[in-house]
C-alpha positions as CSV (number, residue, x, y, z in Angstrom):
1,X,102.5,89.7,-39.4
2,X,104.1,92.2,-41.7
3,X,103.6,95.8,-40.4
4,X,102.8,97.0,-43.9
5,X,100.0,94.4,-44.0
6,X,98.6,95.5,-40.6
7,X,98.6,99.0,-41.8
8,X,96.7,97.9,-44.9
9,X,94.1,96.2,-42.8
10,X,93.6,99.3,-40.7
11,X,93.1,101.3,-43.8
12,X,90.9,98.9,-45.7
13,X,88.9,96.7,-43.3
14,X,85.9,96.4,-45.7
15,X,88.0,94.6,-48.4
16,X,88.8,91.9,-45.9
17,X,85.1,91.4,-45.0
18,X,84.2,91.0,-48.7
19,X,87.0,88.4,-49.2
20,X,85.6,86.3,-46.3
21,X,82.1,86.3,-47.8
22,X,83.3,85.0,-51.2
23,X,84.8,81.9,-49.7
24,X,81.7,79.7,-50.5
25,X,80.2,79.2,-47.0
26,X,76.9,80.5,-45.6
27,X,77.1,81.3,-41.9
28,X,73.3,80.6,-41.3
29,X,73.2,77.1,-43.0
30,X,76.8,76.0,-42.9
31,X,76.2,74.5,-46.3
32,X,78.4,74.8,-49.3
33,X,77.1,77.1,-52.1
34,X,78.0,76.8,-55.7
35,X,78.9,79.4,-58.2
36,X,75.4,80.9,-58.3
37,X,75.3,81.3,-54.4
38,X,72.0,79.1,-54.2
39,X,71.7,76.8,-51.3
40,X,72.2,73.2,-52.5
41,X,70.0,71.8,-49.6
42,X,66.4,71.3,-50.7
43,X,63.7,72.9,-48.7
44,X,61.3,70.5,-47.0
45,X,58.3,69.6,-49.2
46,X,55.1,71.3,-48.3
47,X,52.2,68.9,-47.8
48,X,49.5,69.4,-50.4
49,X,46.3,70.8,-49.0
50,X,44.2,70.2,-52.2
51,X,41.7,67.3,-52.3
52,X,40.5,65.5,-55.3
53,X,36.8,65.3,-56.1
54,X,35.4,61.8,-56.2
55,X,32.2,60.4,-57.5
56,X,31.2,59.1,-54.1
57,X,28.4,60.2,-51.8
58,X,27.9,63.9,-51.5
59,X,29.4,64.7,-54.9
60,X,27.1,66.0,-57.6
61,X,27.5,64.0,-60.8
62,X,25.5,63.9,-64.0
63,X,24.1,60.5,-63.0
64,X,23.1,61.3,-59.4
65,X,19.9,63.2,-60.1
66,X,17.0,62.4,-57.7
67,X,14.3,64.1,-59.8
68,X,11.1,62.1,-59.7
69,X,10.3,61.1,-63.2
70,X,7.3,58.9,-62.3
71,X,4.7,59.2,-65.0
72,X,1.3,60.6,-64.0
73,X,-1.2,57.8,-63.5
74,X,-4.0,58.5,-66.0
75,X,-6.4,56.6,-63.9
76,X,-6.3,59.5,-61.3
77,X,-7.5,62.1,-63.9
78,X,-11.2,63.0,-63.9
79,X,-13.1,62.2,-67.1
80,X,-15.0,64.9,-69.0
81,X,-18.8,64.7,-68.7
82,X,-21.1,66.3,-71.3
83,X,-24.2,67.2,-69.3
84,X,-25.3,70.3,-71.3
85,X,-28.4,70.9,-73.4
86,X,-29.6,68.2,-75.7
87,X,-29.1,68.4,-79.5
88,X,-30.7,66.2,-82.2
89,X,-28.8,64.4,-84.9
90,X,-30.6,62.9,-87.9
91,X,-29.3,60.7,-90.8
92,X,-32.1,60.4,-93.3
93,X,-32.9,57.2,-95.1
94,X,-30.6,56.6,-98.1
95,X,-28.2,59.5,-97.4
96,X,-24.5,59.2,-98.0
97,X,-22.7,58.0,-94.9
98,X,-19.4,59.5,-96.2
99,X,-20.9,63.0,-96.4
100,X,-19.8,65.0,-93.3
101,X,-23.4,66.3,-92.9
102,X,-24.5,62.7,-92.3
103,X,-22.0,62.1,-89.6
104,X,-22.3,63.3,-86.0
105,X,-18.7,64.4,-85.4
106,X,-18.5,64.3,-81.6
107,X,-14.7,64.8,-81.6
108,X,-11.9,64.4,-84.0
109,X,-11.7,60.7,-83.1
110,X,-15.4,59.8,-83.2
111,X,-17.8,60.4,-86.2
112,X,-21.1,58.5,-85.8
113,X,-23.0,57.4,-88.9
114,X,-24.8,54.4,-90.4
115,X,-24.5,52.6,-93.8
116,X,-27.5,52.2,-96.2
117,X,-27.2,48.5,-96.3
118,X,-28.7,48.1,-92.9
119,X,-26.7,47.1,-89.8
120,X,-25.6,49.2,-86.9
121,X,-23.9,52.6,-86.4
122,X,-20.1,52.9,-86.9
123,X,-17.3,55.4,-86.4
124,X,-16.5,56.9,-89.8
125,X,-13.3,58.5,-88.5
126,X,-11.7,55.0,-88.5
127,X,-14.0,52.7,-90.5
128,X,-16.0,52.7,-93.7
129,X,-18.6,50.2,-92.6
130,X,-20.0,48.6,-89.4
131,X,-18.5,45.7,-87.5
132,X,-21.1,43.9,-85.4
133,X,-18.7,43.1,-82.6
134,X,-16.6,46.4,-82.5
135,X,-18.6,49.3,-84.0
136,X,-18.6,52.1,-83.3
137,X,-14.8,51.7,-82.7
138,X,-13.5,53.9,-79.9
139,X,-16.7,53.9,-77.9
140,X,-18.4,51.8,-75.2
141,X,-22.1,51.9,-74.2
142,X,-24.3,51.3,-71.2
143,X,-28.0,51.3,-70.6
144,X,-28.8,53.9,-67.9
145,X,-28.5,57.6,-66.9
146,X,-25.4,59.8,-67.2
147,X,-25.4,60.6,-63.5
148,X,-25.2,56.9,-62.7
149,X,-22.2,56.3,-65.0
150,X,-19.9,55.2,-62.2
151,X,-22.1,52.1,-61.5
152,X,-22.9,51.2,-65.1
153,X,-21.5,48.3,-67.1
154,X,-20.0,49.5,-70.4
155,X,-19.9,47.2,-73.5
156,X,-19.8,47.5,-77.3
157,X,-22.9,49.0,-78.8
158,X,-24.5,45.6,-79.9
159,X,-23.9,43.9,-76.6
160,X,-25.4,46.9,-74.7
161,X,-28.6,47.3,-76.7
162,X,-28.9,43.6,-77.9
163,X,-31.1,44.5,-81.0
164,X,-30.4,48.0,-82.5
165,X,-34.0,48.2,-83.9
166,X,-35.3,48.0,-80.4
167,X,-33.1,50.7,-79.0
168,X,-35.6,53.6,-79.5
169,X,-36.5,55.5,-76.3
170,X,-33.8,53.7,-74.2
171,X,-31.6,55.8,-72.0
172,X,-28.0,55.2,-73.0
173,X,-24.6,56.5,-71.9
174,X,-21.7,56.4,-74.3
175,X,-18.0,56.7,-73.3
176,X,-15.6,58.1,-75.9
177,X,-12.6,56.1,-74.9
178,X,-9.7,58.0,-76.3
179,X,-11.1,61.4,-75.4
180,X,-12.4,60.1,-72.0
181,X,-15.8,61.8,-72.5
182,X,-19.1,60.6,-71.2
183,X,-22.5,61.8,-72.7
184,X,-26.1,60.7,-72.8
185,X,-27.9,59.4,-75.9
186,X,-31.5,58.5,-76.6
187,X,-32.5,57.2,-80.0
188,X,-35.8,58.5,-81.3
189,X,-35.9,56.6,-84.5
190,X,-34.2,53.6,-86.2
191,X,-35.0,52.7,-89.8
192,X,-35.3,49.1,-90.8
193,X,-35.3,47.4,-94.2
194,X,-31.8,48.5,-95.2
195,X,-32.6,52.2,-95.3
196,X,-29.8,53.4,-93.1
197,X,-31.6,56.2,-91.3
198,X,-31.6,56.9,-87.6
199,X,-32.1,59.8,-85.2
200,X,-31.0,60.5,-81.6
201,X,-30.8,63.2,-79.0
202,X,-27.5,63.6,-77.1
203,X,-26.1,65.8,-74.4
204,X,-23.5,68.5,-75.2
205,X,-20.4,70.0,-73.3
């Protein structure tokens, strides 16, 4: 080697080291590096640790609710029983059945009255005259006492009393079907000859 070059190396050893590092090789990986110095060998892919959510068992979804939506069985509810003091209702002969004062408005669904052309009582809340087979609509009747209602046979008014003019002094129980209310009724008068009058005593809430 030229003596001048050896002298150069002794004086400038750092320059020689820099030259070796710029030759394009990485001592740790022995892989060739490009102009940017980045290692061209790809790093091993890291396995993904995330898991996708599925609609299978154990996953909450909008369609997996287990809320019990079974409707309440109305047959398990207790009816209302009016066993309070007695009141008297009177419709005088010839009075207007469409007048509120001549209707016994038990609830918003049942208004008891009677036409002046004779016949039986009817529900003025839903009808303007009596129907022998159905009136009073929304009610069912039985002969007997209020405390025995569970064992009584309920029918429409005409079937229960047979002849309305013979109903006076008979103990009756009436069931207001839609309201599910039971109350006692005893007729104290029943006008004949197409006069339209009647009177009864009934229990209250």
